[in-house]
N, C-alpha and C positions, 0 to 999 in steps of 0.2 A: 563602387562597393557601397551597399546599403547595410546599415547596422540596425538590428532590432533588439531592444531590451524588454524582456517580459518577465513578470513574476511567475515562476513555476509554482512556488508556494509563498507564504508570507515572508519566509526567511531565505528563500533561494531565488536568485535572479539569473535568468538565462540571457546570455549575450551571444547573438548570432550574427555573423558577418556573411552576407550573401554575395557570392562572386558570380556575376553574370558575364564577366569578361573572359573567363576561362573556356577554352574549346575542348581540351583533352585532359581528363582527370588521369593522374599518374602517367601522363604523356601518351596515353593509348586509348582511353575510353571516351567517346564523344559524350558531352554533357550539354545538349542544346538548351536545357533548362537551367544551366549553371549548377552550382553546388553551394551548400552552406557549411561554414565552420562554426561549430557551437562550443561555447564554454559556459561555465556556471560559477556563480559567486555565492557562497554560503555565508550568511551573516549570523554570528553568534558571539559568545565571549571571545572566541578566537575566530578569525575570518579565514576562509579557505577559497582559493581559486582552483577550479577543476579544469586543468589543461590550458593550453594556449592555442594559437591558430597558425595557419600557413603564412609564410613570409609575404605572400601576395596581399594578405589582409592585415598586415601589422599595424599600419597607422590608424586605420578606422577602429580596429579592436582596442588598441592602447588608449585611444581617446575615450572610447565608451567605458572601458574598465576604470580609468583614472577618474572619470566623472562619477561613476558609481561608488568608488571608494572614497572620494572626497579627500580629506586630510589624513585618512586612516591608511596605514600600510597593512597589506595582508600578512597574516601570520604563517600561512602555508600555501604552497603551490603543490597540488597533487598531479603527478604525471602518470596517467594511466597507459599511455602509448607514445613511443618515441618516434614514430613515423613523422617525417618532417611536416606534413600538413597539419600536425597537432603540436609538435614540439619546437617549431622554428623560433619561437619567442621566449623559450625558457631562459636562455642566457640574458636576454635583454631585460626580462622581468626581474631576474635575480639581481642584475646591476641596478635597476631602478629602485628596488626595495632591498637594501643590504641586510635588513633584519629578518627577512622572510626565509623560512626553512622550506626545503624541497622534499616532498614525500614520494618515494618510489621503492621498487624492490632492487635486489642486487644487480640484476640484468639491466634495469632501468638506468642505473648510474654508470654501468659499463658502456652502454650505448650512448648516453649523453656525452660521455667523455670523448667518444669518437667524433661527435659533431661539434662539441664546445669544450675543447681541452682546457682544464683548469677553471672553468666558469663557475662550478659549484664546489666550493671548498668542503672538505670532509666534515668540518664542524657544522655545516648547514644541512647535511643530509640526514633525513629520517628514513632509515631502511626498514621496510616492513616485510613480514612473511605472510604466507597464505593464511587467512583467518584472523590476522591481527586487527586490532581496533585502534581508533584515535578519537579522543573526546575533544569536541570544540566548545563544550559547555552543555547545552541542552541537546545538541546533535552528537551522535556517535557514528563515526564512519567505520564500516566493516569492509576490509579489503579481501577480495576474492580473486585469486589468480586465474587467468584465462590464457594459458600459454598456447601460442599458435592460432589465436583468434585475433589477428592473424600474424603477429610477430611473437617471438618467444617471451618477451617481457610483458605482454599485454595483461592488464588486470582491470577488473571492474570494481566499483565502489558502491556499497549499499548503505544508504543513510537509514539506520534503524529507527530513527525518530519519526520519520514521516513516510517511510516506504519508497523512497526515491532510489532507483537504480541508475547510477551513472555508468552506462554500458559500453563506453569506448566505441570501437567500430561496430560492435554488434548492434543489430536493429537499425543500422544507418540506411540512408538512401541517397541517390543522386537527386539533384533538383534544388535550386535556391528557394528560400522561403519568402513569402510575401508579407509577413507580419501577422497574418491571420491564422496560420497553422501552428505557430510556435506556442507550445504549452496550451493548445486549444483542442477542441474536438476535431479529430482527423477523419476525413472521409476515407474509409479503408480502400475502396477500389479506385477512387478518383485521385487521391492525394498521395498514396503510399505504395500500393501493391506492385505495379509494374517496375517502377524505378528502384524499389527496395529489392525486388527479385533480381534485377539486372546487377545491382550493386553486390548482393550476396553471392550470386553464382560466379561472377567474374573475379571478385576480390577475395572472398572468404571461402568459396566453394570447395577448394582443395581440402579444406580442413574440417570436414564433416565430423569425424570422431572427436575432435577437440571441441567443436560446438556442442556436440551431444554431452560431453563431460560438463561443459558450462551450464547447459540446460538442467542437468541433474542437480548441480549446486544451486541454481536459481530456484528450483522447485521447493527448496527448503526456506525460501525467503518470502516474506509477505509483501510483494511488490505492488505498489499503487500506481507508480509512473515509471516510465523508462525514458531516460535522457541520453540520447546518443550524441556522438560527435559530429554526425552529418544527418540532416533531415529533421523532421518534426519530432517533438516530444510526444510520446505515446501515452495515453491515459484512457480512463474509462474501462471498457471490457478488453483486457489484454489477451484473452484466450485466442483470438484469431491470429495475432502476431506470433505468439508462442507456438501455436500449432503449426504455422507455416515454417517457422525456423526448425521445428522438429522434422517436418517433411523434407525440407531442403537438405538438412544436414544428415538425414538418413538416405539421401539419394533416391527418394521415392517421388514419383510424378504427382503433381497436383491433379492432373487430368489423365488417368491411366489409359482411357480409350481414345484420346485425341492423337492426331497424327501431324507431325511436322514434315512437310515436303520441302526439302532444301535442294536447290539446284545450283550448279556451277557450269555455265554455258558460255561458249566462246562466241558463237554467231546467232544464238537464240534458239536453235533446234532442240538442244537438250532441255532448255527451259520450257519449250512448248510440250515436249514429251512429258516432263514433270507435271505440267498443268493438266495434261490428259489423265495422268495417273491420279492427280488430286480430284478431278471430276469423277473418275470411277469410284474412288473411295467415298466421296460425298453421295454418289448415287446409291452406294451400299449402306448409307446411314451414318458414316463417320464424320466427326467434326475435324476439319482440316485447316491448317495454317500453311500458306505458301510463302517461301522466302527465297529471293534471288540473292545468292551469296556474293555476286559481283556488284550488287547495289546496296546491300544491307551490311552495316558494320557487324563484325563477328560477335561483338558483345551482346547484341540483340538476339542473334541466332543461338548463342550459348544459353541465354536465359530461356528462350522458347524450347530448346531441347530439354532443359531441366523440367520445364512445366509439363511437357507432353510425355505420354507413356510410350509412344512409338515414333519412328522416323522412317521416311523414305529419302534416300540420298541419290541424286541424279547428277552424274559428273561426266564431262568430256575428257577423253584422253588427250594429253598435251605433251608432245615430244616424248612419248612413252611413259609419262608420269601423270599424276593427277593434275588437273587444272588448278593452279595455285590457290584460288579462293576456297576450294574444297579441302585442299591439304591444310590450309591455315585453320579452317573450322575444326577438322579432326584433331589437329595438334592442340588447339585450345581445349577441346573436350577432354582429351587425355590429361592435359595439365591440371584441369579442374576435377580430376578423379570421377568423371562422368561414368555411370554404370547402371546396370539393371534395366535395360531397355530392349525393345524389339526393333530391329532395323531391316528395311528392305533396300535392295540395291538396284540401280539403273545406270547403265553406261552408254556412252556414244563414242564410236571410233570408226572412221571411214575404212581403214585398212588393217589396223592392229589394235583393237580395243583392249585396254589394260585396266581401266578404272575399277571395275568390280573386283578384280584380283587385288589391286592395291588398297582399295577401301576395306576389303576383308582383312588384309594384313594389319591395317591401322586399327581396326576395331578389335582385333585379337589381343591388342595391348591394353584393352579396357576390361574391367571386371563385369561378369554376368551379362554380357551382351549377346542376345540371341539374334543371329543373322538368318533371315528367311532363306529357305531352300530354293525357292523360285527367285530368279533374277530376270532382269530385262537387259537385252543388249541390242542396240539399234545401230544402223549404219547411216550416218549423215543426218537422216530425219526419220521420224516415226511414220509408218504407213499402216494401212488397214491390216496388212499381214502380221503386224506386231501386236495386234489386239489380244491374241491368245495368251502370249507371255505376260502382257500387262494385266489382263484379267486374272491370271493365275497368281501373280504377285499381290494384286489388290485383295483377292480372296484370302490369301495367307496372312496378310497384314491384319485384316479384319478379324480373322479367326483367332489369331494369337493375342 
């Protein structure tokens, strides 16, 4: 574990623990670049710690925080989100500093009690409501509730003094920090976009209406910097970040004309047919991304499906059902409220092809999905005689 401490402002210290030992975030999402757990220390007449970190990062974080505090005890711990990767050290910090008060909303304390029974006595709780403020001296903290972004108790905190938004899980991303990104100029495409999209679509994606509600509240705040609990601090021109969050939470594609061709192939023939379809689409002028669902983790495929405006799904029939990688992909899309896209279907089945029928049924459970009238059905492998149906589907996908 590496720990970086960086001044976000003259009076706000960022403490980021970078976990490069973790392989699966939330025990399901691959994080080959690791993940960061960020907290913040506001120094004023009263001192506030903004959240804690995952249990994996306890020792490194406590050492860095104690060094930053010196002989001073923090006056407040603000708990914006009780998910364990941020709240695991609430009880430990409360025990270490018995005079410290804990700030949260009513649900915050109900959830903390489930994790740490009796750890936060009633007399130490500062229970805030949506819109409440807390003065630290020259800093005033304004609490803005963000229910279901992505737990019911989630809230963000706006420092009205310097325009810093402590955004909880909003605007977070996968990937450990290297000390250069934290509270520094972020390269939008290189350092943030892909892993922030994958983080959003897989973790927060289900809750688009709630994110829209938070964005409307945020529009009334004069935000200069965004300090998330994962990933780099965002500063400078914030418009691209806010715009993408608006797009993602509205379930609109970033690239309406681009096509994701995703295949689930047992022996490779379905994948080859999907590649032929991709080439036909490219020949017609479309930008295409190909993904082999048997080799690509579903979290990457979900993120790409959100990015593109169109999809072609190619799946083998397996024991009368969908080949499991495609079934898993469609299940994840439905779970994340995927909607508003055009989808073309391809199936492969030697004697009883069922995939198109089953994919159609799965897509029917999603909102505003347009399934192309033309479909492709092959037997074992694609042959020149299948070109006509593939051309028809490609033309329809392009036209739509």
